All heavy atoms as TSV, in Angstrom:
chain	resi	resn	atom	element	x	y	z
A	1	MET	N	N	21.778	-6.196	22.166
A	1	MET	CA	C	20.791	-7.246	22.434
A	1	MET	C	C	19.450	-6.781	21.781
A	1	MET	O	O	19.019	-5.687	22.022
A	1	MET	CB	C	20.631	-7.431	23.889
A	1	MET	CG	C	19.866	-8.599	24.294
A	1	MET	SD	S	19.600	-8.863	26.062
A	1	MET	CE	C	21.256	-9.301	26.588
A	2	ASP	N	N	18.894	-7.664	21.006
A	2	ASP	CA	C	17.595	-7.320	20.387
A	2	ASP	C	C	16.392	-7.718	21.275
A	2	ASP	O	O	16.588	-8.315	22.349
A	2	ASP	CB	C	17.453	-7.968	18.987
A	2	ASP	CG	C	17.251	-9.450	18.996
A	2	ASP	OD1	O	17.400	-10.060	20.103
A	2	ASP	OD2	O	17.073	-10.009	17.940
A	3	MET	N	N	15.183	-7.368	20.866
A	3	MET	CA	C	14.043	-7.530	21.716
A	3	MET	C	C	13.736	-9.019	21.983
A	3	MET	O	O	13.299	-9.395	23.066
A	3	MET	CB	C	12.815	-6.952	20.984
A	3	MET	CG	C	11.922	-5.966	21.747
A	3	MET	SD	S	12.418	-5.396	23.301
A	3	MET	CE	C	10.917	-5.511	24.124
A	4	LYS	N	N	13.971	-9.869	20.981
A	4	LYS	CA	C	13.759	-11.308	21.216
A	4	LYS	C	C	14.651	-11.860	22.318
A	4	LYS	O	O	14.221	-12.645	23.189
A	4	LYS	CB	C	13.949	-12.147	19.922
A	4	LYS	CG	C	12.850	-11.919	18.943
A	4	LYS	CD	C	13.128	-12.819	17.708
A	4	LYS	CE	C	11.996	-12.559	16.674
A	4	LYS	NZ	N	12.153	-13.404	15.518
A	5	GLN	N	N	15.899	-11.454	22.346
A	5	GLN	CA	C	16.817	-11.868	23.350
A	5	GLN	C	C	16.436	-11.321	24.723
A	5	GLN	O	O	16.538	-11.991	25.723
A	5	GLN	CB	C	18.256	-11.441	23.006
A	5	GLN	CG	C	18.811	-12.151	21.754
A	5	GLN	CD	C	20.090	-11.503	21.260
A	5	GLN	OE1	O	20.351	-10.338	21.513
A	5	GLN	NE2	N	20.926	-12.306	20.669
A	6	ILE	N	N	15.998	-10.081	24.778
A	6	ILE	CA	C	15.584	-9.475	26.020
A	6	ILE	C	C	14.400	-10.227	26.576
A	6	ILE	O	O	14.374	-10.546	27.776
A	6	ILE	CB	C	15.294	-7.979	25.852
A	6	ILE	CG1	C	16.596	-7.239	25.544
A	6	ILE	CG2	C	14.641	-7.366	27.084
A	6	ILE	CD1	C	16.356	-5.790	25.079
A	7	ARG	N	N	13.362	-10.431	25.742
A	7	ARG	CA	C	12.160	-11.188	26.180
A	7	ARG	C	C	12.523	-12.592	26.695
A	7	ARG	O	O	12.024	-13.044	27.689
A	7	ARG	CB	C	11.139	-11.250	25.124
A	7	ARG	CG	C	10.407	-9.946	24.849
A	7	ARG	CD	C	9.177	-10.151	24.025
A	7	ARG	NE	N	9.450	-10.823	22.722
A	7	ARG	CZ	C	9.357	-10.229	21.552
A	7	ARG	NH1	N	9.066	-8.944	21.472
A	7	ARG	NH2	N	9.564	-10.897	20.495
A	8	ALA	N	N	13.410	-13.274	25.987
A	8	ALA	CA	C	13.807	-14.609	26.339
A	8	ALA	C	C	14.535	-14.596	27.711
A	8	ALA	O	O	14.324	-15.482	28.507
A	8	ALA	CB	C	14.648	-15.219	25.288
A	9	SER	N	N	15.398	-13.613	27.902
A	9	SER	CA	C	16.165	-13.560	29.140
A	9	SER	C	C	15.303	-13.270	30.369
A	9	SER	O	O	15.616	-13.751	31.469
A	9	SER	CB	C	17.307	-12.565	29.059
A	9	SER	OG	O	16.813	-11.230	28.980
A	10	TYR	N	N	14.234	-12.531	30.136
A	10	TYR	CA	C	13.317	-12.225	31.278
A	10	TYR	C	C	12.110	-13.130	31.339
A	10	TYR	O	O	11.246	-13.011	32.167
A	10	TYR	CB	C	12.843	-10.760	31.175
A	10	TYR	CG	C	13.921	-9.804	31.606
A	10	TYR	CD1	C	14.629	-9.056	30.660
A	10	TYR	CD2	C	14.234	-9.573	32.949
A	10	TYR	CE1	C	15.608	-8.206	31.008
A	10	TYR	CE2	C	15.218	-8.679	33.300
A	10	TYR	CZ	C	15.884	-7.991	32.352
A	10	TYR	OH	O	16.854	-7.086	32.729
A	11	GLY	N	N	11.954	-13.997	30.279
A	11	GLY	CA	C	10.790	-14.882	30.282
A	11	GLY	C	C	9.523	-14.158	29.854
A	11	GLY	O	O	8.416	-14.563	30.231
A	12	LEU	N	N	9.638	-13.041	29.098
A	12	LEU	CA	C	8.454	-12.315	28.631
A	12	LEU	C	C	7.997	-12.840	27.349
A	12	LEU	O	O	8.731	-13.250	26.471
A	12	LEU	CB	C	8.805	-10.813	28.517
A	12	LEU	CG	C	9.333	-10.135	29.802
A	12	LEU	CD1	C	9.777	-8.699	29.444
A	12	LEU	CD2	C	8.198	-10.070	30.835
A	13	ARG	N	N	6.649	-12.673	27.146
A	13	ARG	CA	C	5.999	-13.024	25.880
A	13	ARG	C	C	5.312	-11.767	25.348
A	13	ARG	O	O	4.896	-10.960	26.154
A	13	ARG	CB	C	5.028	-14.165	26.094
A	13	ARG	CG	C	5.622	-15.453	26.648
A	13	ARG	CD	C	4.571	-16.439	27.030
A	13	ARG	NE	N	3.687	-16.664	25.871
A	13	ARG	CZ	C	3.633	-17.778	25.177
A	13	ARG	NH1	N	4.398	-18.765	25.556
A	13	ARG	NH2	N	2.779	-17.918	24.180
A	14	PRO	N	N	5.147	-11.700	24.050
A	14	PRO	CA	C	4.460	-10.492	23.518
A	14	PRO	C	C	3.017	-10.354	24.035
A	14	PRO	O	O	2.554	-9.282	24.288
A	14	PRO	CB	C	4.471	-10.662	22.042
A	14	PRO	CG	C	5.462	-11.672	21.731
A	14	PRO	CD	C	5.613	-12.545	22.989
A	15	LEU	N	N	2.298	-11.497	24.245
A	15	LEU	CA	C	0.946	-11.458	24.769
A	15	LEU	C	C	0.857	-12.536	25.823
A	15	LEU	O	O	1.616	-13.468	25.901
A	15	LEU	CB	C	-0.003	-11.836	23.634
A	15	LEU	CG	C	-0.177	-10.807	22.509
A	15	LEU	CD1	C	-1.068	-11.385	21.359
A	15	LEU	CD2	C	-0.711	-9.531	23.012
A	16	PRO	N	N	-0.125	-12.339	26.778
A	16	PRO	CA	C	-0.289	-13.374	27.830
A	16	PRO	C	C	-0.670	-14.725	27.212
A	16	PRO	O	O	-1.225	-14.839	26.158
A	16	PRO	CB	C	-1.469	-12.801	28.652
A	16	PRO	CG	C	-1.599	-11.397	28.255
A	16	PRO	CD	C	-1.038	-11.278	26.885
A	17	GLU	N	N	-0.355	-15.816	27.953
A	17	GLU	CA	C	-0.671	-17.171	27.446
A	17	GLU	C	C	-2.194	-17.329	27.424
A	17	GLU	O	O	-2.710	-17.885	26.434
A	17	GLU	CB	C	-0.067	-18.221	28.329
A	17	GLU	CG	C	1.448	-18.308	28.166
A	17	GLU	CD	C	1.991	-19.546	29.052
A	17	GLU	OE1	O	1.254	-20.527	29.143
A	17	GLU	OE2	O	3.127	-19.405	29.447
A	18	ASP	N	N	-2.903	-16.880	28.432
A	18	ASP	CA	C	-4.382	-17.052	28.462
A	18	ASP	C	C	-5.026	-15.678	28.271
A	18	ASP	O	O	-5.070	-14.843	29.197
A	18	ASP	CB	C	-4.819	-17.624	29.796
A	18	ASP	CG	C	-4.254	-18.983	30.030
A	18	ASP	OD1	O	-4.220	-19.763	29.065
A	18	ASP	OD2	O	-3.819	-19.282	31.175
A	19	THR	N	N	-5.496	-15.410	27.061
A	19	THR	CA	C	-6.196	-14.191	26.837
A	19	THR	C	C	-7.698	-14.395	26.950
A	19	THR	O	O	-8.187	-15.533	26.777
A	19	THR	CB	C	-5.935	-13.652	25.381
A	19	THR	OG1	O	-6.301	-14.625	24.432
A	19	THR	CG2	C	-4.490	-13.348	25.162
A	20	VAL	N	N	-8.437	-13.345	27.325
A	20	VAL	CA	C	-9.869	-13.436	27.503
A	20	VAL	C	C	-10.544	-12.390	26.612
A	20	VAL	O	O	-9.901	-11.424	26.221
A	20	VAL	CB	C	-10.281	-13.263	28.972
A	20	VAL	CG1	C	-9.783	-14.351	29.837
A	20	VAL	CG2	C	-9.833	-11.878	29.503
A	21	GLU	N	N	-11.782	-12.597	26.308
A	21	GLU	CA	C	-12.542	-11.660	25.516
A	21	GLU	C	C	-12.727	-10.333	26.243
A	21	GLU	O	O	-12.738	-10.276	27.481
A	21	GLU	CB	C	-13.950	-12.241	25.205
A	21	GLU	CG	C	-13.931	-13.460	24.344
A	21	GLU	CD	C	-13.634	-14.772	25.075
A	21	GLU	OE1	O	-13.684	-14.713	26.345
A	21	GLU	OE2	O	-13.292	-15.765	24.436
A	22	ALA	N	N	-12.824	-9.299	25.467
A	22	ALA	CA	C	-13.110	-7.921	25.936
A	22	ALA	C	C	-11.987	-7.360	26.745
A	22	ALA	O	O	-12.105	-6.489	27.578
A	22	ALA	CB	C	-14.379	-7.912	26.787
A	23	MET	N	N	-10.781	-7.876	26.571
A	23	MET	CA	C	-9.590	-7.260	27.245
A	23	MET	C	C	-8.622	-6.857	26.109
A	23	MET	O	O	-8.397	-7.615	25.154
A	23	MET	CB	C	-8.901	-8.310	28.124
A	23	MET	CG	C	-9.710	-8.752	29.307
A	23	MET	SD	S	-9.951	-7.488	30.568
A	23	MET	CE	C	-8.364	-7.299	31.178
A	24	ALA	N	N	-8.097	-5.684	26.288
A	24	ALA	CA	C	-7.170	-5.173	25.295
A	24	ALA	C	C	-5.723	-5.605	25.645
A	24	ALA	O	O	-5.330	-5.545	26.793
A	24	ALA	CB	C	-7.187	-3.634	25.279
A	25	TYR	N	N	-4.991	-6.103	24.678
A	25	TYR	CA	C	-3.664	-6.549	24.869
A	25	TYR	C	C	-2.765	-5.796	23.869
A	25	TYR	O	O	-3.099	-5.864	22.653
A	25	TYR	CB	C	-3.458	-8.055	24.643
A	25	TYR	CG	C	-4.297	-8.835	25.681
A	25	TYR	CD1	C	-5.471	-9.394	25.330
A	25	TYR	CD2	C	-3.761	-9.049	26.945
A	25	TYR	CE1	C	-6.244	-10.095	26.230
A	25	TYR	CE2	C	-4.551	-9.779	27.894
A	25	TYR	CZ	C	-5.747	-10.252	27.546
A	25	TYR	OH	O	-6.428	-10.969	28.484
A	26	VAL	N	N	-1.759	-5.149	24.279
A	26	VAL	CA	C	-0.869	-4.431	23.420
A	26	VAL	C	C	0.482	-5.129	23.472
A	26	VAL	O	O	1.181	-5.216	24.466
A	26	VAL	CB	C	-0.684	-3.003	23.885
A	26	VAL	CG1	C	0.237	-2.260	22.950
A	26	VAL	CG2	C	-2.015	-2.282	23.934
A	27	PRO	N	N	0.925	-5.766	22.297
A	27	PRO	CA	C	2.229	-6.426	22.309
A	27	PRO	C	C	3.324	-5.446	22.460
A	27	PRO	O	O	3.201	-4.268	22.182
A	27	PRO	CB	C	2.242	-7.099	20.903
A	27	PRO	CG	C	1.278	-6.332	20.097
A	27	PRO	CD	C	0.246	-5.784	20.986
A	28	TYR	N	N	4.452	-5.879	22.930
A	28	TYR	CA	C	5.650	-5.113	23.122
A	28	TYR	C	C	6.078	-4.537	21.743
A	28	TYR	O	O	6.067	-5.256	20.742
A	28	TYR	CB	C	6.835	-5.889	23.714
A	28	TYR	CG	C	6.540	-6.333	25.121
A	28	TYR	CD1	C	6.299	-7.668	25.356
A	28	TYR	CD2	C	6.510	-5.488	26.178
A	28	TYR	CE1	C	5.993	-8.129	26.599
A	28	TYR	CE2	C	6.199	-5.902	27.472
A	28	TYR	CZ	C	5.992	-7.238	27.661
A	28	TYR	OH	O	5.707	-7.675	28.934
A	29	GLN	N	N	6.521	-3.267	21.739
A	29	GLN	CA	C	7.008	-2.701	20.523
A	29	GLN	C	C	8.491	-2.910	20.479
A	29	GLN	O	O	9.190	-3.049	21.474
A	29	GLN	CB	C	6.717	-1.173	20.466
A	29	GLN	CG	C	5.256	-0.887	20.386
A	29	GLN	CD	C	5.059	0.637	20.319
A	29	GLN	OE1	O	5.950	1.397	20.420
A	29	GLN	NE2	N	3.792	1.000	20.131
A	30	PRO	N	N	9.051	-2.932	19.205
A	30	PRO	CA	C	10.485	-3.158	19.105
A	30	PRO	C	C	11.274	-2.000	19.711
A	30	PRO	O	O	10.769	-0.899	19.861
A	30	PRO	CB	C	10.691	-3.158	17.543
A	30	PRO	CG	C	9.388	-3.039	16.902
A	30	PRO	CD	C	8.370	-2.836	17.974
A	31	TYR	N	N	12.442	-2.310	20.201
A	31	TYR	CA	C	13.273	-1.347	20.895
A	31	TYR	C	C	13.703	-0.263	19.971
A	31	TYR	O	O	13.672	0.982	20.333
A	31	TYR	CB	C	14.508	-1.979	21.489
A	31	TYR	CG	C	15.432	-1.068	22.201
A	31	TYR	CD1	C	15.003	-0.494	23.428
A	31	TYR	CD2	C	16.694	-0.766	21.742
A	31	TYR	CE1	C	15.836	0.367	24.084
A	31	TYR	CE2	C	17.515	0.097	22.432
A	31	TYR	CZ	C	17.052	0.673	23.575
A	31	TYR	OH	O	17.873	1.556	24.212
A	32	SER	N	N	14.092	-0.520	18.728
A	32	SER	CA	C	14.480	0.467	17.733
A	32	SER	C	C	13.619	0.398	16.556
A	32	SER	O	O	14.016	-0.236	15.526
A	32	SER	CB	C	16.004	0.363	17.421
A	32	SER	OG	O	16.210	-0.946	16.911
A	33	PRO	N	N	12.374	0.874	16.642
A	33	PRO	CA	C	11.450	0.710	15.559
A	33	PRO	C	C	11.804	1.521	14.253
A	33	PRO	O	O	12.537	2.488	14.303
A	33	PRO	CB	C	10.148	1.201	16.097
A	33	PRO	CG	C	10.559	2.264	17.070
A	33	PRO	CD	C	11.838	1.739	17.677
A	34	GLU	N	N	11.295	1.046	13.149
A	34	GLU	CA	C	11.498	1.781	11.911
A	34	GLU	C	C	10.618	2.983	11.885
A	34	GLU	O	O	9.349	2.868	12.119
A	34	GLU	CB	C	11.191	0.831	10.722
A	34	GLU	CG	C	11.610	1.343	9.390
A	34	GLU	CD	C	11.384	0.280	8.260
A	34	GLU	OE1	O	11.114	-0.898	8.608
A	34	GLU	OE2	O	11.406	0.744	7.153
A	35	MET	N	N	11.148	4.167	11.589
A	35	MET	CA	C	10.427	5.362	11.712
A	35	MET	C	C	10.182	6.003	10.261
A	35	MET	O	O	10.968	5.796	9.357
A	35	MET	CB	C	11.158	6.412	12.523
A	35	MET	CG	C	11.597	5.916	13.911
A	35	MET	SD	S	10.443	6.259	15.168
A	35	MET	CE	C	10.541	7.976	15.333
A	36	CYS	N	N	9.107	6.781	10.123
A	36	CYS	CA	C	8.764	7.462	8.907
A	36	CYS	C	C	9.450	8.839	8.945
A	36	CYS	O	O	9.948	9.298	9.974
A	36	CYS	CB	C	7.257	7.773	8.829
A	36	CYS	SG	S	6.265	6.312	8.711
A	37	LYS	N	N	9.568	9.505	7.805
A	37	LYS	CA	C	9.929	10.859	7.714
A	37	LYS	C	C	8.904	11.732	8.381
A	37	LYS	O	O	7.715	11.326	8.437
A	37	LYS	CB	C	10.154	11.313	6.274
A	37	LYS	CG	C	11.316	10.539	5.604
A	37	LYS	CD	C	11.514	11.081	4.247
A	37	LYS	CE	C	12.702	10.255	3.615
A	37	LYS	NZ	N	13.032	10.782	2.223
A	38	PRO	N	N	9.270	12.868	8.965
A	38	PRO	CA	C	8.320	13.671	9.761
A	38	PRO	C	C	7.000	14.050	8.981
A	38	PRO	O	O	5.933	13.930	9.506
A	38	PRO	CB	C	9.078	14.927	10.060
A	38	PRO	CG	C	10.495	14.448	10.180
A	38	PRO	CD	C	10.649	13.423	9.110
A	39	VAL	N	N	7.143	14.407	7.702
A	39	VAL	CA	C	5.960	14.838	6.926
A	39	VAL	C	C	5.029	13.613	6.754
A	39	VAL	O	O	3.841	13.664	6.898
A	39	VAL	CB	C	6.330	15.389	5.589
A	39	VAL	CG1	C	5.106	15.641	4.748
A	39	VAL	CG2	C	7.141	16.756	5.755
A	40	LEU	N	N	5.625	12.451	6.389
A	40	LEU	CA	C	4.812	11.272	6.164
A	40	LEU	C	C	4.197	10.799	7.501
A	40	LEU	O	O	3.025	10.379	7.586
A	40	LEU	CB	C	5.632	10.153	5.574
A	40	LEU	CG	C	4.920	8.882	5.177
A	40	LEU	CD1	C	3.779	9.179	4.147
A	40	LEU	CD2	C	5.896	7.887	4.596
A	41	GLY	N	N	4.961	10.891	8.567
A	41	GLY	CA	C	4.422	10.562	9.900
A	41	GLY	C	C	3.219	11.435	10.308
A	41	GLY	O	O	2.270	10.958	10.897
A	42	TYR	N	N	3.333	12.711	9.980
A	42	TYR	CA	C	2.224	13.653	10.273
A	42	TYR	C	C	0.968	13.277	9.444
A	42	TYR	O	O	-0.152	13.250	9.980
A	42	TYR	CB	C	2.634	15.055	9.917
A	42	TYR	CG	C	1.590	16.085	10.214
A	42	TYR	CD1	C	1.333	16.468	11.567
A	42	TYR	CD2	C	0.846	16.708	9.216
A	42	TYR	CE1	C	0.363	17.405	11.842
A	42	TYR	CE2	C	-0.162	17.590	9.495
A	42	TYR	CZ	C	-0.398	17.981	10.804
A	42	TYR	OH	O	-1.352	18.855	11.063
A	43	GLU	N	N	1.154	12.905	8.183
A	43	GLU	CA	C	0.049	12.558	7.344
A	43	GLU	C	C	-0.566	11.217	7.822
A	43	GLU	O	O	-1.807	11.032	7.772
A	43	GLU	CB	C	0.461	12.412	5.864
A	43	GLU	CG	C	0.812	13.698	5.225
A	43	GLU	CD	C	1.429	13.523	3.857
A	43	GLU	OE1	O	1.533	12.385	3.362
A	43	GLU	OE2	O	1.764	14.573	3.191
A	44	ASN	N	N	0.228	10.257	8.230
A	44	ASN	CA	C	-0.251	8.938	8.701
A	44	ASN	C	C	-0.825	8.959	10.065
A	44	ASN	O	O	-1.567	8.082	10.492
A	44	ASN	CB	C	0.894	7.892	8.648
A	44	ASN	CG	C	1.404	7.632	7.239
A	44	ASN	OD1	O	0.688	7.908	6.296
A	44	ASN	ND2	N	2.556	7.069	7.179
A	45	GLY	N	N	-0.440	9.955	10.867
A	45	GLY	CA	C	-0.863	10.000	12.235
A	45	GLY	C	C	0.060	9.266	13.189
A	45	GLY	O	O	-0.280	9.131	14.403
A	46	THR	N	N	1.163	8.746	12.720
A	46	THR	CA	C	2.115	8.115	13.532
A	46	THR	C	C	3.463	8.101	12.824
A	46	THR	O	O	3.532	8.058	11.623
A	46	THR	CB	C	1.735	6.638	13.814
A	46	THR	OG1	O	2.729	6.027	14.677
A	46	THR	CG2	C	1.567	5.837	12.563
A	47	MET	N	N	4.562	8.194	13.632
A	47	MET	CA	C	5.886	8.132	13.096
A	47	MET	C	C	6.353	6.703	12.952
A	47	MET	O	O	7.413	6.460	12.328
A	47	MET	CB	C	6.843	8.908	14.047
A	47	MET	CG	C	6.613	10.369	14.130
A	47	MET	SD	S	6.897	11.293	12.594
A	47	MET	CE	C	8.620	11.025	12.386
A	48	PHE	N	N	5.682	5.804	13.581
A	48	PHE	CA	C	6.166	4.365	13.524
A	48	PHE	C	C	5.483	3.617	12.404
A	48	PHE	O	O	4.232	3.483	12.320
A	48	PHE	CB	C	5.792	3.725	14.882
A	48	PHE	CG	C	6.400	4.479	16.019
A	48	PHE	CD1	C	5.587	5.305	16.815
A	48	PHE	CD2	C	7.704	4.316	16.376
A	48	PHE	CE1	C	6.154	5.948	17.924
A	48	PHE	CE2	C	8.271	4.994	17.463
A	48	PHE	CZ	C	7.457	5.819	18.233
A	49	LYS	N	N	6.329	3.055	11.538
A	49	LYS	CA	C	5.769	2.371	10.376
A	49	LYS	C	C	4.926	1.128	10.773
A	49	LYS	O	O	3.940	0.832	10.149
A	49	LYS	CB	C	6.910	1.909	9.446
A	49	LYS	CG	C	7.483	3.039	8.655
A	49	LYS	CD	C	8.532	2.593	7.667
A	49	LYS	CE	C	9.083	3.760	6.884
A	49	LYS	NZ	N	10.039	3.339	5.887
A	50	ALA	N	N	5.342	0.474	11.904
A	50	ALA	CA	C	4.524	-0.705	12.313
A	50	ALA	C	C	3.138	-0.356	12.831
A	50	ALA	O	O	2.279	-1.193	12.816
A	50	ALA	CB	C	5.342	-1.437	13.438
A	51	LEU	N	N	2.891	0.903	13.191
A	51	LEU	CA	C	1.617	1.247	13.726
A	51	LEU	C	C	0.710	1.867	12.648
A	51	LEU	O	O	-0.480	2.145	12.885
A	51	LEU	CB	C	1.746	2.330	14.798
A	51	LEU	CG	C	2.462	1.797	16.087
A	51	LEU	CD1	C	2.551	2.911	17.091
A	51	LEU	CD2	C	1.777	0.610	16.699
A	52	HIS	N	N	1.212	2.101	11.426
A	52	HIS	CA	C	0.411	2.670	10.407
A	52	HIS	C	C	-0.421	1.563	9.701
A	52	HIS	O	O	0.101	0.697	8.996
A	52	HIS	CB	C	1.335	3.338	9.341
A	52	HIS	CG	C	0.593	3.895	8.182
A	52	HIS	ND1	N	-0.400	4.853	8.300
A	52	HIS	CD2	C	0.686	3.647	6.823
A	52	HIS	CE1	C	-0.892	5.138	7.115
A	52	HIS	NE2	N	-0.239	4.368	6.209
A	53	LYS	N	N	-1.689	1.574	9.997
A	53	LYS	CA	C	-2.581	0.514	9.483
A	53	LYS	C	C	-3.777	1.231	8.776
A	53	LYS	O	O	-4.829	1.467	9.329
A	53	LYS	CB	C	-3.181	-0.320	10.592
A	53	LYS	CG	C	-2.168	-0.921	11.498
A	53	LYS	CD	C	-1.409	-2.047	10.831
A	53	LYS	CE	C	-0.526	-2.675	11.802
A	53	LYS	NZ	N	0.515	-3.458	11.181
A	54	PRO	N	N	-3.574	1.586	7.489
A	54	PRO	CA	C	-4.633	2.340	6.776
A	54	PRO	C	C	-5.843	1.423	6.480
A	54	PRO	O	O	-5.731	0.222	6.422
A	54	PRO	CB	C	-3.983	2.715	5.446
A	54	PRO	CG	C	-2.844	1.763	5.285
A	54	PRO	CD	C	-2.384	1.381	6.654
A	55	PHE	N	N	-7.009	2.034	6.419
A	55	PHE	CA	C	-8.288	1.344	6.142
A	55	PHE	C	C	-8.626	1.619	4.667
A	55	PHE	O	O	-8.758	2.746	4.243
A	55	PHE	CB	C	-9.359	1.831	7.053
A	55	PHE	CG	C	-10.685	1.184	6.779
A	55	PHE	CD1	C	-10.955	-0.141	7.148
A	55	PHE	CD2	C	-11.699	1.877	6.127
A	55	PHE	CE1	C	-12.160	-0.731	6.854
A	55	PHE	CE2	C	-12.923	1.315	5.834
A	55	PHE	CZ	C	-13.127	-0.044	6.214
A	56	TYR	N	N	-8.814	0.605	3.894
A	56	TYR	CA	C	-9.100	0.699	2.516
A	56	TYR	C	C	-10.562	0.360	2.128
A	56	TYR	O	O	-10.893	0.441	0.961
A	56	TYR	CB	C	-8.152	-0.176	1.639
A	56	TYR	CG	C	-6.729	0.239	1.760
A	56	TYR	CD1	C	-5.781	-0.528	2.409
A	56	TYR	CD2	C	-6.288	1.460	1.216
A	56	TYR	CE1	C	-4.470	-0.142	2.467
A	56	TYR	CE2	C	-5.021	1.875	1.357
A	56	TYR	CZ	C	-4.068	1.089	1.955
A	56	TYR	OH	O	-2.758	1.466	2.044
A	57	GLY	N	N	-11.402	-0.054	3.076
A	57	GLY	CA	C	-12.775	-0.348	2.767
A	57	GLY	C	C	-12.938	-1.492	1.709
A	57	GLY	O	O	-12.428	-2.562	1.889
A	58	CYS	N	N	-13.614	-1.165	0.616
A	58	CYS	CA	C	-13.989	-2.179	-0.401
A	58	CYS	C	C	-12.747	-2.781	-1.113
A	58	CYS	O	O	-12.806	-3.835	-1.688
A	58	CYS	CB	C	-14.958	-1.640	-1.407
A	58	CYS	SG	S	-14.319	-0.323	-2.448
A	59	LYS	N	N	-11.627	-2.126	-1.013
A	59	LYS	CA	C	-10.435	-2.646	-1.651
A	59	LYS	C	C	-9.901	-3.878	-1.028
A	59	LYS	O	O	-9.071	-4.618	-1.562
A	59	LYS	CB	C	-9.316	-1.550	-1.684
A	59	LYS	CG	C	-9.608	-0.363	-2.505
A	59	LYS	CD	C	-8.504	0.608	-2.481
A	59	LYS	CE	C	-8.851	1.861	-3.268
A	59	LYS	NZ	N	-7.828	2.875	-3.184
A	60	CYS	N	N	-10.361	-4.156	0.202
A	60	CYS	CA	C	-9.881	-5.330	0.987
A	60	CYS	C	C	-10.984	-6.393	1.089
A	60	CYS	O	O	-11.023	-7.150	1.974
A	60	CYS	CB	C	-9.432	-4.902	2.365
A	60	CYS	SG	S	-7.997	-3.926	2.389
A	61	GLY	N	N	-11.889	-6.365	0.115
A	61	GLY	CA	C	-12.964	-7.449	0.099
A	61	GLY	C	C	-14.270	-6.999	0.687
A	61	GLY	O	O	-15.167	-7.798	0.868
A	62	GLY	N	N	-14.377	-5.746	1.059
A	62	GLY	CA	C	-15.672	-5.211	1.590
A	62	GLY	C	C	-16.658	-4.977	0.502
A	62	GLY	O	O	-16.396	-5.231	-0.683
A	63	ASN	N	N	-17.841	-4.474	0.845
A	63	ASN	CA	C	-18.889	-4.182	-0.132
A	63	ASN	C	C	-18.511	-2.889	-0.848
A	63	ASN	O	O	-17.775	-2.107	-0.389
A	63	ASN	CB	C	-20.220	-4.034	0.527
A	63	ASN	CG	C	-20.657	-5.363	1.230
A	63	ASN	OD1	O	-20.361	-6.445	0.651
A	63	ASN	ND2	N	-21.321	-5.289	2.316
A	64	ASP	N	N	-19.189	-2.631	-2.002
A	64	ASP	CA	C	-18.953	-1.430	-2.782
A	64	ASP	C	C	-19.464	-0.190	-1.992
A	64	ASP	O	O	-19.139	0.898	-2.383
A	64	ASP	CB	C	-19.597	-1.537	-4.141
A	64	ASP	CG	C	-18.869	-2.534	-5.001
A	64	ASP	OD1	O	-17.661	-2.741	-4.794
A	64	ASP	OD2	O	-19.488	-3.035	-5.974
A	65	ASP	N	N	-20.397	-0.397	-1.065
A	65	ASP	CA	C	-20.975	0.775	-0.394
A	65	ASP	C	C	-20.245	1.103	0.955
A	65	ASP	O	O	-20.751	1.792	1.705
A	65	ASP	CB	C	-22.457	0.512	-0.068
A	65	ASP	CG	C	-22.683	-0.761	0.803
A	65	ASP	OD1	O	-21.755	-1.461	1.108
A	65	ASP	OD2	O	-23.883	-0.963	1.173
A	66	ASP	N	N	-19.046	0.574	1.121
A	66	ASP	CA	C	-18.262	0.901	2.305
A	66	ASP	C	C	-17.909	2.312	2.395
A	66	ASP	O	O	-17.559	2.994	1.461
A	66	ASP	CB	C	-16.963	0.105	2.390
A	66	ASP	CG	C	-17.229	-1.347	2.709
A	66	ASP	OD1	O	-18.381	-1.667	3.000
A	66	ASP	OD2	O	-16.286	-2.130	2.736
């Protein structure tokens, strides 16, 4: 059974229906997430590929002085 089926069977949603400002919401992670190799995970700071969110500064439309 995958995560979508589990959430549907229990009536769970990844985030609450009514979110408010200044509250942190962490969506459910997949049951069997895709993992990095240990060396890459150490360099990235996480073994989970879905959690690796690098910051590129000006490469993503920021100013040149980022």
